[in-house]
N, C-alpha and C positions, 0 to 999 in steps of 0.2 A: 845964821840959818844953815842947817846941815842937810845933806841929801840922805834919804833912807830908801834903799831899794825895796825893802819889804813894804813900806807904805806905798811906793809907786806901783808895785806889782799887785797889791791887794786893791788899790783904787782902780787901776787899769782893768783888772779882771771884773770887778764889781760893776763898773760903769759900762764896760763893753757888753757884758751879759745883759745888763738892764736895758741897753739901747737896742739890742737885737729884736726886731719885730715890733718896736714901739711906734707910736704915731709919728715921731720925728723921722725914723727910717722909712716908714711908709710914704710920708709926704715927699721925702727926697726921691724915692723910687718913682713916685707919681710924676714929679717934675721931669725926671730923666726920661721916663717912658713917653712923655708928651712931646719929646723931640727937642727940648731945650738943650743948648750946648752943655755937654757933660762937664767940661772944666768949670763953667760958670755955676752949675748946680752944685758940684763938689765944693767949690770955694765958698759959696753962700752957706751951704750946710755946715762946713767945717768952721767958718767964722762964727756962725751962730752958736755952735757947740763950745767953741773956745771962750767966747764972751760969757756964755751961760756958766761955764765952769769957773771962770774968773770971778764972776759975781758970787757963786756958791762958796768958793774958797775964801773970798774976802769976808762974806757974811759969817761963815763958819769961824774964821779967825777972830773976828770981832766978838762974836757970841762967846767964844772960848774964854775971853777976858772977863766976862760978866756972869756967865752961866756955866755950871759944871758940865763936863762931857757926858755924864750919866743922864742929866736932864735933856741935853740935846739929842742923845741917842734914843731915849724913850719918846721924845716928841717926834723925831723922824720916823721911828717905827710905828707910832700911832697914826701919823699922817699917811704912811703907806697903807696901813690897814683900812683906814677910812676911804682912801682913794680906791682901793681894791673893791670894797663893798659897794661904793658908788658906781664903779664900772660894772660890777655884776648886776646891779639893779637898773642899769641903763641910764643913769643920771649924768654920766660924763661921756 
């Protein structure tokens, strides 16, 4: 397994921008604003994001072995569109 800076930077940028202002960040801000200890809030939020990313990476790696990257990309894009429409309609 080799390291690719381009993959790291694109993944970092995409996830960082996607996380700004999302429900996860708002929930974390809410816990911090309620006076919970900031180190505990940060550690809990960071651990959840790391484990979520680990699961996503493992699932993506496993899917790559049986499904073409184009199918995975189209399925992810479709899921984002569906979620966006559901959010706009107030269903999520």
